[in-house]
C-alpha positions as CSV (number, residue, x, y, z in Angstrom):
1,X,186.0,144.6,106.2
2,X,183.2,145.2,103.7
3,X,183.2,148.9,103.0
4,X,180.5,151.0,101.4
5,X,180.5,151.8,97.7
6,X,178.7,155.1,98.2
7,X,177.3,157.2,101.0
8,X,174.1,159.2,100.4
9,X,173.3,161.9,102.9
10,X,169.8,163.4,103.4
11,X,167.5,164.8,106.1
12,X,166.8,161.3,107.4
13,X,167.2,160.6,111.1
14,X,169.1,157.3,111.1
15,X,171.7,155.4,109.2
16,X,170.6,152.6,106.9
17,X,172.3,150.1,104.6
18,X,171.3,148.4,101.4
19,X,173.0,146.1,98.9
20,X,171.8,146.8,95.4
21,X,171.3,144.3,92.6
22,X,174.9,144.8,91.5
23,X,176.3,143.9,94.9
24,X,177.2,147.5,95.8
25,X,176.9,148.7,99.4
26,X,175.0,151.9,99.7
27,X,174.8,153.8,103.0
28,X,172.0,156.3,103.6
29,X,172.8,158.7,106.4
30,X,171.7,162.0,108.0
31,X,173.7,165.1,107.2
32,X,175.0,165.3,110.7
33,X,176.3,161.8,111.0
34,X,180.1,161.7,111.2
35,X,182.3,159.3,109.1
36,X,183.2,157.6,112.3
37,X,179.6,156.9,113.2
38,X,178.8,155.7,109.7
39,X,181.8,153.3,109.6
40,X,181.0,152.1,113.1
41,X,177.5,151.2,111.9
42,X,178.9,149.4,108.9
43,X,181.3,147.5,111.1
44,X,178.4,146.2,113.2
45,X,176.5,145.0,110.1
46,X,179.4,143.0,108.6
47,X,177.7,139.6,108.9
48,X,174.4,140.9,107.3
49,X,176.4,142.7,104.6
50,X,178.3,139.6,103.7
51,X,175.1,137.5,103.4
52,X,173.3,140.1,101.3
53,X,176.4,140.7,99.1
54,X,176.7,136.9,98.4
55,X,173.0,136.7,97.5
56,X,173.3,139.7,95.1
57,X,176.4,138.1,93.5
58,X,174.6,134.8,93.1
59,X,171.7,136.6,91.4
60,X,174.1,138.1,88.9
61,X,175.7,134.8,88.2
62,X,172.3,133.1,87.6
63,X,171.0,136.0,85.5
64,X,170.8,135.5,81.7
65,X,169.3,138.4,79.7
66,X,167.3,137.2,76.8
67,X,168.8,137.7,73.3
68,X,166.6,136.7,70.4
69,X,169.5,135.4,68.3
70,X,170.5,132.0,66.8
71,X,171.9,129.6,69.4
72,X,171.3,131.9,72.3
73,X,169.9,130.1,75.3
74,X,166.6,130.7,77.1
75,X,165.5,129.1,80.3
76,X,161.9,128.5,81.1
77,X,159.9,126.0,83.1
78,X,163.2,124.6,84.4
79,X,164.7,123.7,81.1
80,X,167.3,125.3,78.9
81,X,166.5,125.8,75.2
82,X,168.6,127.1,72.4
83,X,167.0,129.5,69.9
84,X,166.8,128.2,66.4
85,X,165.3,130.5,63.7
86,X,163.6,128.4,61.2
87,X,160.8,128.6,58.5
88,X,158.1,127.7,61.0
89,X,154.8,129.4,61.4
90,X,154.7,129.5,65.2
91,X,157.1,129.1,68.1
92,X,157.7,125.5,68.9
93,X,159.9,123.6,71.4
94,X,161.7,120.8,69.7
95,X,164.1,118.8,71.8
96,X,166.6,121.2,73.2
97,X,165.7,123.8,70.6
98,X,163.1,126.5,70.6
99,X,162.1,126.9,67.0
100,X,161.1,130.5,66.2
101,X,159.9,132.0,62.9
102,X,162.5,134.2,61.1
103,X,160.0,137.1,61.6
104,X,159.7,136.5,65.3
105,X,160.1,139.6,67.5
106,X,160.7,139.9,71.2
107,X,157.0,140.9,71.6
108,X,156.0,137.7,69.8
109,X,158.2,135.7,72.1
110,X,156.8,137.4,75.2
111,X,153.2,136.7,74.1
112,X,154.0,133.1,73.5
113,X,155.7,132.7,76.9
114,X,152.7,134.3,78.6
115,X,150.4,131.8,76.8
116,X,152.5,128.9,78.0
117,X,152.2,130.2,81.6
118,X,148.5,130.8,81.3
119,X,148.0,127.1,80.2
120,X,150.1,125.9,83.1
121,X,148.4,128.1,85.7
122,X,145.0,126.9,84.5
123,X,145.9,123.3,85.2
124,X,148.0,123.8,88.4
125,X,145.7,126.3,90.1
126,X,142.8,124.0,89.5
127,X,144.7,121.0,90.9
128,X,145.8,122.7,94.1
129,X,142.6,124.5,94.6
130,X,140.9,121.1,94.7
131,X,143.4,119.9,97.3
132,X,142.9,122.9,99.5
133,X,139.1,123.1,99.0
134,X,139.2,126.7,97.8
135,X,138.2,128.5,94.7
136,X,139.8,131.8,93.4
137,X,137.5,134.4,91.8
138,X,139.8,134.7,88.9
139,X,143.4,134.0,87.8
140,X,145.3,136.8,86.0
141,X,148.8,137.5,84.7
142,X,150.6,140.5,86.0
143,X,153.6,142.5,84.7
144,X,154.8,142.9,88.3
145,X,158.5,142.8,88.9
146,X,158.3,143.4,92.7
147,X,156.3,140.3,93.7
148,X,155.7,136.8,92.3
149,X,152.0,136.6,93.1
150,X,149.2,138.2,95.1
151,X,145.7,137.4,96.4
152,X,143.4,140.4,96.9
153,X,140.4,140.7,99.2
154,X,138.1,139.5,96.4
155,X,140.3,136.4,96.1
156,X,141.5,137.3,92.6
157,X,144.9,135.7,92.1
158,X,147.6,137.6,90.2
159,X,150.8,136.0,89.1
160,X,153.8,137.7,87.6
161,X,154.3,136.5,84.0
162,X,158.0,136.2,84.8
163,X,157.2,133.0,86.6
164,X,157.6,131.3,83.2
165,X,161.3,131.5,83.8
166,X,161.1,129.5,87.0
167,X,161.0,125.7,87.4
168,X,157.5,124.2,87.7
169,X,158.1,123.2,91.3
170,X,158.7,126.9,92.1
171,X,155.6,128.0,90.2
172,X,153.6,125.4,92.2
173,X,154.9,126.9,95.4
174,X,153.7,130.4,94.4
175,X,150.3,129.0,93.4
176,X,149.9,127.2,96.7
177,X,151.1,130.3,98.6
178,X,148.4,132.5,97.0
179,X,145.7,129.9,97.2
180,X,146.3,129.6,101.0
181,X,145.7,133.3,101.2
182,X,142.1,132.8,100.2
183,X,141.2,131.6,103.7
184,X,144.1,133.4,105.5
185,X,145.3,136.8,104.3
186,X,148.1,136.9,106.9
187,X,151.5,135.1,107.1
188,X,150.8,133.7,110.6
189,X,151.8,130.2,111.8
190,X,148.5,128.7,110.6
191,X,149.2,130.0,107.1
192,X,152.6,128.4,106.8
193,X,151.3,125.2,108.3
194,X,148.8,125.0,105.5
195,X,151.4,125.6,102.9
196,X,153.7,123.0,104.4
197,X,150.8,120.5,104.5
198,X,150.6,120.7,100.7
199,X,154.2,121.3,100.0
200,X,156.5,119.9,102.8
201,X,159.6,121.1,101.0
202,X,158.3,124.6,100.2
203,X,161.3,126.3,101.8
204,X,163.5,125.0,98.9
205,X,161.3,126.8,96.4
206,X,161.2,129.9,98.5
207,X,165.0,129.9,98.6
208,X,165.1,129.6,94.8
209,X,163.0,132.6,94.4
210,X,165.2,134.7,96.7
211,X,168.4,133.7,94.9
212,X,167.0,134.1,91.4
213,X,165.1,137.3,91.7
214,X,166.8,138.8,88.7
215,X,164.8,136.6,86.4
216,X,162.2,139.4,86.9
217,X,164.6,141.5,84.6
218,X,165.0,139.0,81.8
219,X,162.6,141.0,79.7
C-alpha cells in the first residue's frame, strides 16, 4: 500500500491528496479527521496515487538541470548538445556541440535560447495560422512555469520560453492548441476536433508535456 509522506491538518472540510514533484504523497485533512478516516481515504485512492507517483518519478528521471560547464549536456528542440567553451564571439551549435564564448553567462545563454524560440515561433505560428485561417494579434514569450501557452480575449498568444527545451513536434502542438483558441476559447468537442484535424497525433505531444513538466525548472 502506498502510504503518505506527510499529513497536513487545517480548517479545511475534506481530505485531499497530492503527489508533489519529488513523488512524495501529501495528505491535507481537517483537524477533526481521524487517522482511520485518513488512511481509509488513502486506501481508496491507491490506483490514482500509483499513477501520479509514477508520473512524478518519470519527470525526475527526465529532468536535467542546466549546468554551464564544459561537456555538460543541454537538450533543446529535441536534440542533445554538449557545451564546449571556445574562443567564439557568439553561441553557435556545431554538430553535437554548443559552442559558447568563455565569457558566456547563464543570462547570455537564456537570451540566446529565447531568440532561437522566437525565430521558430515566427515561422511555425505563421504556417499553422495559414492552415487554420486565423491571425493572432501578437505573439509573445512568457516566463510562465505553470502553463505552456495561452490565448487571451484579444487573441494575443503567449508561449512559455521553456518550450525551447521541447521537441519541435511538441512546440507545434502548443502552437496549434493556442491558435485554435482564437475561434474557440473553450475546450469543447469542436475545439479538440479542430486540433486533431491539423495534428492527428496530438495526444502523443500532449503526453510528452505531461511527463516532462519539470523542463519548466531547467532554468
